[in-house]
DRENPA-3360 file (N, C-alpha, C; in nm, 2 decimals, always signed):
BEGIN
1 = MARQGFFG = +11.35/+10.14/+3.30/+11.26/+10.04/+3.24/+11.25/+10.05/+3.09 ~ +11.25/+10.17/+3.04/+11.25/+10.19/+2.89/+11.37/+10.13/+2.83 ~ +11.49/+10.16/+2.89/+11.62/+10.11/+2.84/+11.62/+9.96/+2.84 ~ +11.56/+9.89/+2.94/+11.57/+9.75/+2.95/+11.45/+9.68/+2.88 ~ +11.37/+9.76/+2.80/+11.27/+9.70/+2.71/+11.14/+9.67/+2.78 ~ +11.11/+9.72/+2.90/+10.99/+9.68/+2.96/+10.87/+9.73/+2.88 ~ +10.88/+9.85/+2.82/+10.77/+9.90/+2.74/+10.77/+9.86/+2.60 ~ +10.87/+9.79/+2.56/+10.88/+9.75/+2.42/+10.93/+9.87/+2.34;
9 = EIVHSEGA = +10.88/+9.89/+2.22/+10.91/+10.01/+2.14/+10.82/+10.12/+2.18 ~ +10.88/+10.24/+2.22/+10.80/+10.35/+2.26/+10.72/+10.40/+2.15 ~ +10.59/+10.42/+2.17/+10.49/+10.46/+2.07/+10.45/+10.61/+2.09 ~ +10.43/+10.65/+2.21/+10.37/+10.78/+2.24/+10.40/+10.82/+2.38 ~ +10.42/+10.95/+2.41/+10.44/+11.00/+2.54/+10.37/+11.13/+2.56 ~ +10.34/+11.16/+2.69/+10.27/+11.29/+2.72/+10.34/+11.35/+2.84 ~ +10.34/+11.48/+2.84/+10.40/+11.56/+2.95/+10.32/+11.69/+2.96 ~ +10.33/+11.75/+3.08/+10.25/+11.87/+3.10/+10.30/+11.95/+3.22;
17 = YIHNLLDL = +10.26/+12.08/+3.22/+10.27/+12.17/+3.34/+10.14/+12.23/+3.35 ~ +10.06/+12.18/+3.44/+9.92/+12.23/+3.47/+9.92/+12.27/+3.62 ~ +9.91/+12.40/+3.64/+9.93/+12.45/+3.77/+9.85/+12.58/+3.78 ~ +9.75/+12.59/+3.87/+9.67/+12.71/+3.88/+9.74/+12.82/+3.95 ~ +9.80/+12.91/+3.87/+9.88/+13.02/+3.92/+9.81/+13.16/+3.89 ~ +9.68/+13.16/+3.87/+9.61/+13.28/+3.84/+9.63/+13.39/+3.93 ~ +9.62/+13.37/+4.06/+9.64/+13.48/+4.16/+9.78/+13.52/+4.17 ~ +9.87/+13.42/+4.17/+10.01/+13.44/+4.17/+10.06/+13.52/+4.05;
25 = NFDKNGYW = +10.01/+13.50/+3.94/+10.04/+13.57/+3.82/+10.02/+13.72/+3.84 ~ +9.92/+13.76/+3.91/+9.89/+13.90/+3.93/+9.94/+13.96/+4.06 ~ +10.01/+13.87/+4.14/+10.06/+13.92/+4.27/+10.18/+14.00/+4.25 ~ +10.18/+14.12/+4.31/+10.29/+14.21/+4.29/+10.42/+14.16/+4.36 ~ +10.40/+14.07/+4.46/+10.51/+14.01/+4.53/+10.54/+13.87/+4.49 ~ +10.48/+13.83/+4.37/+10.49/+13.69/+4.32/+10.62/+13.68/+4.24 ~ +10.61/+13.69/+4.11/+10.72/+13.67/+4.03/+10.80/+13.80/+4.00 ~ +10.93/+13.79/+3.99/+11.02/+13.90/+3.97/+10.97/+13.99/+3.85;
33 = EMWRLRQN = +10.95/+14.12/+3.88/+10.90/+14.21/+3.79/+10.78/+14.17/+3.70 ~ +10.70/+14.09/+3.77/+10.57/+14.04/+3.70/+10.60/+13.97/+3.57 ~ +10.71/+13.90/+3.57/+10.75/+13.84/+3.44/+10.65/+13.74/+3.38 ~ +10.59/+13.66/+3.47/+10.49/+13.56/+3.42/+10.37/+13.63/+3.36 ~ +10.32/+13.73/+3.43/+10.21/+13.81/+3.38/+10.24/+13.87/+3.25 ~ +10.36/+13.93/+3.23/+10.39/+14.00/+3.11/+10.40/+13.89/+2.99 ~ +10.46/+13.78/+3.02/+10.47/+13.67/+2.92/+10.33/+13.63/+2.88 ~ +10.24/+13.61/+2.97/+10.11/+13.56/+2.94/+10.02/+13.66/+2.87;
41 = ARRNGNLY = +10.06/+13.79/+2.88/+9.99/+13.90/+2.82/+10.03/+13.93/+2.68 ~ +10.14/+13.87/+2.63/+10.18/+13.90/+2.49/+10.22/+13.78/+2.41 ~ +10.21/+13.66/+2.47/+10.25/+13.54/+2.40/+10.14/+13.43/+2.41 ~ +10.11/+13.37/+2.30/+10.00/+13.26/+2.30/+10.06/+13.13/+2.25 ~ +10.09/+13.04/+2.34/+10.14/+12.91/+2.30/+10.18/+12.84/+2.43 ~ +10.26/+12.74/+2.41/+10.31/+12.67/+2.53/+10.44/+12.74/+2.58 ~ +10.43/+12.81/+2.69/+10.53/+12.89/+2.74/+10.63/+12.82/+2.83 ~ +10.60/+12.70/+2.86/+10.68/+12.62/+2.95/+10.68/+12.47/+2.91;
49 = PTHGLGPI = +10.74/+12.44/+2.79/+10.73/+12.31/+2.74/+10.84/+12.22/+2.80 ~ +10.95/+12.27/+2.85/+11.06/+12.19/+2.89/+11.03/+12.10/+3.01 ~ +10.94/+12.14/+3.09/+10.91/+12.07/+3.21/+10.86/+11.93/+3.18 ~ +10.77/+11.92/+3.08/+10.72/+11.78/+3.05/+10.80/+11.72/+2.94 ~ +10.86/+11.80/+2.85/+10.92/+11.75/+2.73/+11.06/+11.68/+2.76 ~ +11.13/+11.74/+2.85/+11.27/+11.69/+2.88/+11.28/+11.54/+2.91 ~ +11.20/+11.50/+3.01/+11.20/+11.35/+3.04/+11.16/+11.27/+2.93 ~ +11.06/+11.31/+2.85/+11.01/+11.24/+2.74/+11.13/+11.22/+2.63;
57 = CQIMNINR = +11.19/+11.33/+2.60/+11.30/+11.33/+2.51/+11.41/+11.23/+2.55 ~ +11.44/+11.23/+2.68/+11.54/+11.13/+2.73/+11.50/+10.99/+2.71 ~ +11.37/+10.96/+2.74/+11.32/+10.83/+2.72/+11.32/+10.78/+2.57 ~ +11.28/+10.88/+2.48/+11.28/+10.85/+2.34/+11.41/+10.86/+2.27 ~ +11.51/+10.90/+2.34/+11.65/+10.92/+2.28/+11.64/+11.02/+2.17 ~ +11.57/+11.13/+2.20/+11.57/+11.24/+2.10/+11.71/+11.31/+2.10 ~ +11.75/+11.34/+1.98/+11.89/+11.39/+1.96/+11.99/+11.28/+1.97 ~ +11.95/+11.16/+2.00/+12.04/+11.04/+2.01/+11.98/+10.92/+1.95;
65 = GDKLDYMI = +11.94/+10.93/+1.82/+11.88/+10.81/+1.76/+11.74/+10.85/+1.70 ~ +11.68/+10.95/+1.74/+11.56/+11.00/+1.69/+11.56/+11.16/+1.70 ~ +11.47/+11.22/+1.63/+11.46/+11.37/+1.64/+11.32/+11.41/+1.63 ~ +11.29/+11.53/+1.68/+11.16/+11.59/+1.67/+11.15/+11.64/+1.52 ~ +11.04/+11.61/+1.45/+11.03/+11.64/+1.31/+10.94/+11.76/+1.29 ~ +10.81/+11.76/+1.33/+10.72/+11.87/+1.31/+10.62/+11.87/+1.42 ~ +10.55/+11.98/+1.44/+10.45/+11.99/+1.55/+10.33/+12.08/+1.51 ~ +10.22/+12.06/+1.58/+10.11/+12.15/+1.57/+10.07/+12.19/+1.71;
73 = SKSSIDFM = +10.01/+12.31/+1.72/+9.98/+12.36/+1.86/+9.85/+12.44/+1.85 ~ +9.77/+12.42/+1.95/+9.64/+12.49/+1.96/+9.61/+12.53/+2.10 ~ +9.55/+12.65/+2.11/+9.52/+12.71/+2.24/+9.37/+12.74/+2.25 ~ +9.32/+12.73/+2.37/+9.18/+12.77/+2.39/+9.19/+12.93/+2.39 ~ +9.07/+12.99/+2.40/+9.07/+13.14/+2.42/+9.10/+13.16/+2.57 ~ +9.13/+13.28/+2.61/+9.15/+13.31/+2.75/+9.01/+13.33/+2.82 ~ +8.99/+13.25/+2.92/+8.86/+13.26/+2.99/+8.88/+13.32/+3.13 ~ +9.01/+13.35/+3.17/+9.03/+13.39/+3.31/+9.11/+13.51/+3.33;
81 = MGAKAKEL = +9.23/+13.52/+3.26/+9.32/+13.63/+3.29/+9.27/+13.77/+3.25 ~ +9.21/+13.78/+3.13/+9.16/+13.91/+3.09/+9.06/+13.97/+3.19 ~ +8.97/+13.88/+3.24/+8.87/+13.92/+3.33/+8.93/+13.97/+3.47 ~ +9.03/+13.89/+3.51/+9.11/+13.92/+3.63/+9.18/+14.06/+3.62 ~ +9.24/+14.08/+3.50/+9.31/+14.21/+3.48/+9.21/+14.32/+3.49 ~ +9.10/+14.31/+3.42/+9.00/+14.42/+3.43/+8.95/+14.45/+3.57 ~ +8.93/+14.34/+3.64/+8.88/+14.35/+3.78/+8.98/+14.43/+3.86 ~ +9.11/+14.39/+3.85/+9.21/+14.46/+3.93/+9.24/+14.60/+3.89;
89 = AAKDDFYK = +9.23/+14.62/+3.75/+9.26/+14.76/+3.70/+9.16/+14.86/+3.75 ~ +9.03/+14.81/+3.77/+8.93/+14.90/+3.82/+8.96/+14.96/+3.96 ~ +9.05/+14.89/+4.03/+9.08/+14.93/+4.17/+9.22/+14.98/+4.18 ~ +9.31/+14.94/+4.09/+9.45/+14.97/+4.10/+9.51/+15.01/+3.97 ~ +9.56/+15.13/+3.95/+9.62/+15.18/+3.83/+9.73/+15.09/+3.78 ~ +9.80/+15.02/+3.87/+9.91/+14.94/+3.83/+9.88/+14.84/+3.73 ~ +9.75/+14.79/+3.73/+9.71/+14.68/+3.64/+9.65/+14.74/+3.51 ~ +9.63/+14.87/+3.49/+9.57/+14.92/+3.38/+9.64/+14.88/+3.24;
97 = PYANASFR = +9.77/+14.87/+3.24/+9.83/+14.83/+3.11/+9.79/+14.69/+3.07 ~ +9.74/+14.61/+3.16/+9.70/+14.47/+3.13/+9.55/+14.46/+3.10 ~ +9.47/+14.57/+3.12/+9.33/+14.56/+3.12/+9.28/+14.52/+2.98 ~ +9.35/+14.56/+2.88/+9.30/+14.53/+2.74/+9.40/+14.44/+2.67 ~ +9.48/+14.36/+2.74/+9.58/+14.27/+2.68/+9.51/+14.15/+2.62 ~ +9.58/+14.10/+2.52/+9.53/+13.97/+2.46/+9.60/+13.86/+2.52 ~ +9.54/+13.80/+2.63/+9.61/+13.70/+2.71/+9.61/+13.57/+2.64 ~ +9.72/+13.49/+2.67/+9.73/+13.35/+2.62/+9.61/+13.27/+2.66;
105 = GNMNTSSI = +9.57/+13.18/+2.58/+9.45/+13.09/+2.61/+9.48/+13.01/+2.73 ~ +9.38/+12.97/+2.81/+9.40/+12.89/+2.93/+9.48/+12.76/+2.90 ~ +9.43/+12.68/+2.81/+9.50/+12.55/+2.79/+9.56/+12.55/+2.65 ~ +9.69/+12.52/+2.65/+9.76/+12.49/+2.52/+9.79/+12.34/+2.51 ~ +9.76/+12.28/+2.40/+9.80/+12.15/+2.37/+9.88/+12.14/+2.24 ~ +10.00/+12.09/+2.25/+10.09/+12.08/+2.14/+10.12/+11.93/+2.11 ~ +10.12/+11.90/+1.98/+10.14/+11.76/+1.94/+10.27/+11.76/+1.85 ~ +10.36/+11.67/+1.88/+10.48/+11.66/+1.81/+10.50/+11.52/+1.75;
113 = VTNKGRTI = +10.55/+11.51/+1.62/+10.58/+11.39/+1.56/+10.73/+11.37/+1.54 ~ +10.79/+11.26/+1.58/+10.93/+11.24/+1.56/+10.96/+11.18/+1.43 ~ +11.09/+11.18/+1.39/+11.14/+11.12/+1.27/+11.10/+10.97/+1.25 ~ +11.09/+10.90/+1.36/+11.06/+10.76/+1.36/+10.91/+10.74/+1.37 ~ +10.83/+10.85/+1.36/+10.68/+10.83/+1.36/+10.62/+10.82/+1.50 ~ +10.69/+10.85/+1.60/+10.63/+10.85/+1.74/+10.57/+10.98/+1.77 ~ +10.48/+10.99/+1.86/+10.40/+11.11/+1.89/+10.42/+11.15/+2.03 ~ +10.41/+11.28/+2.05/+10.43/+11.34/+2.19/+10.32/+11.45/+2.20;
121 = MIQHDVSS = +10.26/+11.45/+2.32/+10.16/+11.55/+2.35/+10.21/+11.63/+2.47 ~ +10.22/+11.77/+2.46/+10.26/+11.85/+2.57/+10.15/+11.95/+2.60 ~ +10.11/+11.97/+2.73/+10.01/+12.07/+2.76/+10.06/+12.17/+2.86 ~ +10.00/+12.29/+2.86/+10.04/+12.40/+2.95/+9.92/+12.48/+2.99 ~ +9.90/+12.49/+3.12/+9.78/+12.57/+3.17/+9.82/+12.62/+3.30 ~ +9.83/+12.76/+3.32/+9.87/+12.82/+3.45/+9.76/+12.92/+3.49 ~ +9.64/+12.91/+3.44/+9.54/+13.01/+3.47/+9.40/+12.95/+3.50 ~ +9.39/+12.82/+3.49/+9.25/+12.76/+3.51/+9.25/+12.70/+3.65;
129 = PNVYSRIH = +9.13/+12.69/+3.71/+9.12/+12.62/+3.84/+9.13/+12.47/+3.82 ~ +9.24/+12.43/+3.76/+9.26/+12.29/+3.72/+9.34/+12.22/+3.83 ~ +9.32/+12.09/+3.85/+9.40/+12.01/+3.94/+9.54/+12.00/+3.90 ~ +9.63/+12.03/+3.99/+9.78/+12.03/+3.96/+9.82/+11.90/+3.90 ~ +9.90/+11.91/+3.79/+9.94/+11.78/+3.72/+10.07/+11.81/+3.64 ~ +10.17/+11.72/+3.66/+10.28/+11.72/+3.58/+10.27/+11.58/+3.50 ~ +10.18/+11.58/+3.41/+10.15/+11.45/+3.34/+10.28/+11.39/+3.29 ~ +10.31/+11.27/+3.31/+10.42/+11.20/+3.26/+10.38/+11.06/+3.22;
137 = KVVGTKGT = +10.35/+11.04/+3.09/+10.30/+10.92/+3.04/+10.38/+10.86/+2.93 ~ +10.41/+10.73/+2.94/+10.49/+10.66/+2.84/+10.41/+10.54/+2.79 ~ +10.39/+10.53/+2.66/+10.31/+10.42/+2.60/+10.40/+10.34/+2.50 ~ +10.41/+10.21/+2.52/+10.49/+10.13/+2.44/+10.41/+10.01/+2.38 ~ +10.48/+9.93/+2.30/+10.41/+9.82/+2.24/+10.39/+9.71/+2.34 ~ +10.46/+9.71/+2.46/+10.44/+9.61/+2.56/+10.39/+9.66/+2.70 ~ +10.39/+9.79/+2.72/+10.35/+9.84/+2.85/+10.33/+9.99/+2.85 ~ +10.28/+10.04/+2.96/+10.24/+10.18/+2.98/+10.27/+10.22/+3.12;
145 = ALKYPLPG = +10.32/+10.35/+3.13/+10.33/+10.40/+3.27/+10.27/+10.54/+3.27 ~ +10.22/+10.58/+3.39/+10.15/+10.71/+3.40/+10.18/+10.76/+3.54 ~ +10.24/+10.88/+3.55/+10.25/+10.95/+3.68/+10.17/+11.08/+3.67 ~ +10.09/+11.10/+3.77/+9.99/+11.21/+3.79/+9.86/+11.16/+3.71 ~ +9.76/+11.14/+3.79/+9.76/+11.16/+3.94/+9.84/+11.06/+4.01 ~ +9.89/+11.09/+4.13/+9.97/+11.00/+4.21/+9.87/+10.90/+4.28 ~ +9.92/+10.78/+4.31/+10.05/+10.73/+4.29/+10.07/+10.69/+4.14 ~ +10.20/+10.67/+4.10/+10.23/+10.63/+3.96/+10.17/+10.50/+3.93;
153 = RISGGGED = +10.13/+10.48/+3.80/+10.07/+10.35/+3.76/+10.15/+10.29/+3.65 ~ +10.14/+10.16/+3.64/+10.21/+10.08/+3.54/+10.12/+9.97/+3.49 ~ +10.12/+9.95/+3.36/+10.05/+9.84/+3.29/+10.15/+9.76/+3.22 ~ +10.14/+9.63/+3.23/+10.23/+9.54/+3.16/+10.18/+9.50/+3.03 ~ +10.09/+9.57/+2.97/+10.04/+9.54/+2.83/+9.89/+9.51/+2.83 ~ +9.83/+9.49/+2.95/+9.69/+9.47/+2.95/+9.61/+9.60/+2.95 ~ +9.48/+9.58/+2.97/+9.39/+9.70/+2.97/+9.38/+9.76/+3.11 ~ +9.43/+9.70/+3.21/+9.42/+9.75/+3.35/+9.56/+9.77/+3.41;
161 = WISEQEVK = +9.57/+9.87/+3.51/+9.69/+9.89/+3.58/+9.72/+9.77/+3.67 ~ +9.84/+9.74/+3.69/+9.88/+9.64/+3.78/+9.86/+9.69/+3.93 ~ +9.87/+9.60/+4.03/+9.84/+9.64/+4.16/+9.96/+9.72/+4.22 ~ +9.93/+9.80/+4.33/+10.04/+9.87/+4.39/+10.15/+9.78/+4.44 ~ +10.12/+9.66/+4.49/+10.22/+9.57/+4.53/+10.31/+9.53/+4.42 ~ +10.25/+9.51/+4.30/+10.33/+9.47/+4.18/+10.42/+9.59/+4.14 ~ +10.36/+9.71/+4.15/+10.44/+9.83/+4.12/+10.57/+9.84/+4.21 ~ +10.55/+9.81/+4.33/+10.66/+9.82/+4.43/+10.77/+9.72/+4.39;
169 = VLELKYEP = +10.73/+9.60/+4.35/+10.83/+9.50/+4.30/+10.91/+9.55/+4.18 ~ +10.84/+9.61/+4.09/+10.90/+9.66/+3.97/+10.99/+9.78/+4.00 ~ +10.95/+9.86/+4.10/+11.03/+9.98/+4.14/+11.17/+9.93/+4.20 ~ +11.16/+9.82/+4.27/+11.29/+9.77/+4.33/+11.37/+9.70/+4.22 ~ +11.31/+9.63/+4.13/+11.38/+9.56/+4.02/+11.45/+9.66/+3.93 ~ +11.38/+9.77/+3.89/+11.44/+9.87/+3.80/+11.49/+10.00/+3.86 ~ +11.51/+9.99/+3.99/+11.56/+10.11/+4.06/+11.69/+10.16/+4.00 ~ +11.70/+10.29/+3.96/+11.82/+10.35/+3.90/+11.94/+10.35/+4.00;
177 = AIVRKVGE = +12.06/+10.34/+3.95/+12.17/+10.33/+4.03/+12.18/+10.46/+4.12 ~ +12.15/+10.57/+4.07/+12.16/+10.70/+4.15/+12.06/+10.70/+4.26 ~ +11.95/+10.64/+4.25/+11.85/+10.63/+4.36/+11.90/+10.53/+4.46 ~ +11.96/+10.42/+4.42/+12.01/+10.33/+4.52/+12.12/+10.39/+4.60 ~ +12.20/+10.48/+4.54/+12.32/+10.54/+4.61/+12.28/+10.65/+4.70 ~ +12.20/+10.75/+4.65/+12.17/+10.87/+4.73/+12.02/+10.90/+4.74 ~ +11.94/+10.80/+4.70/+11.80/+10.83/+4.71/+11.74/+10.86/+4.84 ~ +11.78/+10.78/+4.94/+11.73/+10.80/+5.08/+11.78/+10.94/+5.13;
185 = LARQVGGH = +11.91/+10.97/+5.11/+11.96/+11.10/+5.15/+11.88/+11.21/+5.08 ~ +11.85/+11.19/+4.95/+11.78/+11.30/+4.88/+11.64/+11.32/+4.94 ~ +11.57/+11.21/+4.98/+11.44/+11.23/+5.04/+11.45/+11.30/+5.17 ~ +11.56/+11.28/+5.25/+11.58/+11.35/+5.38/+11.61/+11.50/+5.36 ~ +11.69/+11.53/+5.26/+11.72/+11.67/+5.23/+11.60/+11.74/+5.17 ~ +11.53/+11.68/+5.09/+11.40/+11.73/+5.03/+11.43/+11.81/+4.90 ~ +11.35/+11.91/+4.88/+11.35/+11.99/+4.75/+11.28/+11.91/+4.64 ~ +11.15/+11.94/+4.63/+11.07/+11.87/+4.53/+11.07/+11.72/+4.56;
193 = GGMDFLMD = +11.07/+11.68/+4.68/+11.06/+11.54/+4.72/+11.20/+11.47/+4.70 ~ +11.31/+11.55/+4.69/+11.44/+11.50/+4.68/+11.50/+11.51/+4.54 ~ +11.41/+11.55/+4.44/+11.46/+11.56/+4.30/+11.57/+11.66/+4.29 ~ +11.55/+11.78/+4.36/+11.66/+11.88/+4.35/+11.79/+11.83/+4.39 ~ +11.80/+11.75/+4.50/+11.92/+11.70/+4.55/+11.98/+11.60/+4.44 ~ +11.90/+11.51/+4.39/+11.95/+11.42/+4.29/+12.01/+11.48/+4.17 ~ +11.94/+11.59/+4.12/+11.99/+11.66/+4.00/+12.12/+11.73/+4.03 ~ +12.13/+11.79/+4.15/+12.25/+11.87/+4.19/+12.37/+11.77/+4.20;
201 = WRTIDCLR = +12.34/+11.66/+4.27/+12.44/+11.56/+4.30/+12.49/+11.50/+4.17 ~ +12.40/+11.47/+4.08/+12.44/+11.41/+3.95/+12.53/+11.51/+3.87 ~ +12.49/+11.64/+3.86/+12.56/+11.74/+3.79/+12.70/+11.75/+3.85 ~ +12.71/+11.76/+3.98/+12.85/+11.77/+4.04/+12.93/+11.65/+4.01 ~ +12.87/+11.53/+4.02/+12.94/+11.40/+4.00/+13.00/+11.40/+3.86 ~ +12.92/+11.44/+3.76/+12.96/+11.44/+3.62/+13.08/+11.54/+3.60 ~ +13.07/+11.66/+3.66/+13.17/+11.76/+3.65/+13.30/+11.71/+3.72 ~ +13.29/+11.65/+3.83/+13.41/+11.60/+3.90/+13.48/+11.49/+3.83;
209 = NGLPLDED = +13.41/+11.41/+3.75/+13.46/+11.30/+3.68/+13.48/+11.32/+3.53 ~ +13.46/+11.45/+3.49/+13.48/+11.48/+3.34/+13.38/+11.41/+3.25 ~ +13.26/+11.38/+3.30/+13.16/+11.31/+3.22/+13.07/+11.41/+3.15 ~ +13.01/+11.37/+3.04/+12.91/+11.45/+2.97/+12.79/+11.46/+3.07 ~ +12.73/+11.58/+3.06/+12.61/+11.60/+3.14/+12.49/+11.53/+3.08 ~ +12.38/+11.51/+3.15/+12.27/+11.44/+3.10/+12.19/+11.51/+3.00 ~ +12.21/+11.64/+2.99/+12.16/+11.72/+2.87/+12.26/+11.82/+2.83 ~ +12.26/+11.85/+2.70/+12.36/+11.94/+2.65/+12.30/+12.06/+2.59;
217 = VYDAALWS = +12.38/+12.15/+2.53/+12.32/+12.27/+2.47/+12.23/+12.25/+2.36 ~ +12.24/+12.13/+2.29/+12.15/+12.10/+2.18/+12.02/+12.06/+2.23 ~ +12.02/+11.99/+2.34/+11.89/+11.95/+2.41/+11.82/+12.08/+2.46 ~ +11.90/+12.17/+2.52/+11.84/+12.29/+2.57/+11.78/+12.38/+2.46 ~ +11.85/+12.39/+2.35/+11.80/+12.46/+2.23/+11.67/+12.40/+2.18 ~ +11.67/+12.27/+2.17/+11.56/+12.20/+2.11/+11.43/+12.21/+2.20 ~ +11.45/+12.18/+2.33/+11.34/+12.18/+2.42/+11.28/+12.32/+2.43 ~ +11.37/+12.42/+2.43/+11.32/+12.56/+2.45/+11.25/+12.61/+2.32;
225 = SIAPLSES = +11.29/+12.56/+2.21/+11.24/+12.61/+2.08/+11.09/+12.58/+2.06 ~ +11.04/+12.48/+2.14/+10.90/+12.44/+2.13/+10.81/+12.56/+2.17 ~ +10.86/+12.65/+2.26/+10.77/+12.76/+2.30/+10.75/+12.85/+2.18 ~ +10.85/+12.91/+2.11/+10.82/+12.99/+1.99/+10.75/+12.92/+1.88 ~ +10.79/+12.79/+1.86/+10.73/+12.71/+1.75/+10.58/+12.70/+1.78 ~ +10.54/+12.68/+1.91/+10.40/+12.66/+1.94/+10.33/+12.79/+1.91 ~ +10.39/+12.91/+1.94/+10.33/+13.03/+1.91/+10.30/+13.05/+1.77 ~ +10.40/+13.01/+1.68/+10.39/+13.02/+1.54/+10.27/+12.94/+1.49;
233 = SVGHNSSP = +10.26/+12.81/+1.54/+10.15/+12.73/+1.50/+10.01/+12.78/+1.54 ~ +10.00/+12.82/+1.67/+9.88/+12.88/+1.72/+9.84/+13.00/+1.63 ~ +9.94/+13.09/+1.60/+9.91/+13.21/+1.52/+9.87/+13.18/+1.38 ~ +9.89/+13.06/+1.33/+9.85/+13.03/+1.19/+9.75/+12.91/+1.19 ~ +9.65/+12.93/+1.28/+9.54/+12.83/+1.28/+9.59/+12.69/+1.30 ~ +9.69/+12.67/+1.39/+9.74/+12.54/+1.43/+9.80/+12.47/+1.31 ~ +9.86/+12.54/+1.22/+9.93/+12.48/+1.10/+10.06/+12.41/+1.15 ~ +10.10/+12.30/+1.08/+10.22/+12.23/+1.12/+10.34/+12.32/+1.10;
241 = VKVPDFTR = +10.44/+12.31/+1.19/+10.57/+12.38/+1.18/+10.68/+12.28/+1.19 ~ +10.79/+12.30/+1.12/+10.90/+12.21/+1.13/+10.98/+12.24/+1.25 ~ +11.04/+12.14/+1.32/+11.12/+12.16/+1.43/+11.27/+12.15/+1.38 ~ +11.35/+12.25/+1.41/+11.49/+12.26/+1.36/+11.57/+12.14/+1.42 ~ +11.66/+12.09/+1.34/+11.76/+11.99/+1.39/+11.89/+12.07/+1.43 ~ +11.89/+12.10/+1.56/+12.01/+12.17/+1.62/+12.14/+12.09/+1.61 ~ +12.13/+11.96/+1.60/+12.25/+11.88/+1.59/+12.31/+11.87/+1.45 ~ +12.24/+11.92/+1.35/+12.29/+11.92/+1.21/+12.32/+11.78/+1.17;
249 = GAWEYNKQ = +12.23/+11.68/+1.20/+12.24/+11.55/+1.16/+12.31/+11.45/+1.26 ~ +12.37/+11.51/+1.36/+12.44/+11.42/+1.46/+12.35/+11.33/+1.54 ~ +12.22/+11.37/+1.54/+12.12/+11.28/+1.62/+12.12/+11.14/+1.57 ~ +12.17/+11.11/+1.45/+12.16/+10.98/+1.39/+12.27/+10.89/+1.46 ~ +12.38/+10.95/+1.51/+12.48/+10.86/+1.56/+12.53/+10.90/+1.71 ~ +12.47/+11.01/+1.76/+12.49/+11.04/+1.90/+12.46/+10.93/+1.99 ~ +12.53/+10.91/+2.10/+12.51/+10.80/+2.19/+12.40/+10.84/+2.30 ~ +12.34/+10.74/+2.35/+12.24/+10.76/+2.45/+12.30/+10.82/+2.58;
257 = VDILLEKG = +12.22/+10.90/+2.65/+12.27/+10.95/+2.78/+12.30/+10.83/+2.87 ~ +12.42/+10.84/+2.93/+12.46/+10.73/+3.02/+12.39/+10.75/+3.16 ~ +12.30/+10.67/+3.19/+12.23/+10.69/+3.32/+12.28/+10.60/+3.43 ~ +12.39/+10.53/+3.40/+12.45/+10.44/+3.50/+12.56/+10.53/+3.58 ~ +12.62/+10.47/+3.68/+12.72/+10.54/+3.76/+12.86/+10.47/+3.74 ~ +12.88/+10.39/+3.64/+13.00/+10.31/+3.62/+13.12/+10.39/+3.60 ~ +13.11/+10.51/+3.55/+13.22/+10.60/+3.52/+13.23/+10.71/+3.62 ~ +13.15/+10.71/+3.72/+13.15/+10.81/+3.82/+13.09/+10.76/+3.95;
265 = GNTGVNL = +13.00/+10.83/+4.01/+12.93/+10.78/+4.13/+13.02/+10.79/+4.26 ~ +13.13/+10.86/+4.25/+13.22/+10.87/+4.37/+13.21/+11.00/+4.45 ~ +13.11/+11.08/+4.42/+13.10/+11.21/+4.48/+13.05/+11.20/+4.63 ~ +13.13/+11.25/+4.72/+13.09/+11.24/+4.86/+12.99/+11.35/+4.89 ~ +12.93/+11.34/+5.01/+12.83/+11.44/+5.05/+12.86/+11.48/+5.19 ~ +12.87/+11.61/+5.22/+12.89/+11.66/+5.35/+12.78/+11.75/+5.39 ~ +12.70/+11.72/+5.49/+12.59/+11.80/+5.53/+12.62/+11.87/+5.66;
% end
């Protein structure tokens, strides 16, 4: 829809990973070697920016016509994890190393400005009793879309969301080629509602046909860099920090990610 101009010029986007993992963070049988607890006990920033940022960067053609310029990041204090650590340490020596840790604040909000003056908001919270959300919001000069809470919503430029019936019409009109080809099979196989299957199929199809993947090492470096950059900003009273240009200027002439199947789409599936 963005490629075909439905939203007009993209002005602003939002993404997030908001998931109450407080108990799982402290579960000895949860994450491998308690990695998430250890990360939250020594780093304060957005520790998982890629989940929300990746789709936004694809829509905004970041590294392919625009680039992330600078960002600021702010965190609340920790209202939950420190208290949980002390409670568990009183009963189990395993948790004593965490009893006096300086845990990451519950909610981190990071704001990014692009070279073209567009804005991005990314949020991260894995310790509050918050309603699960992978915010995905796109705001343009002609329309807006928002996913989470479900169902997804679309506005054609007015102050109200259009009806669910109108959304279904738009979904059919703008249905991506990959969804038309293997969408129903993906839903049957499952994996995050079929998303896992779609991503695996697309990767295999690109490799079989010698096509560039939908994201490259420059995207990976950029999206991942937001984590330490957010820590730096939080640690300096939310001061702005520059975002490195990992493409060394190639963002100005790199081509958009090809989301069609015209050069591939021939990968068979055997179940």
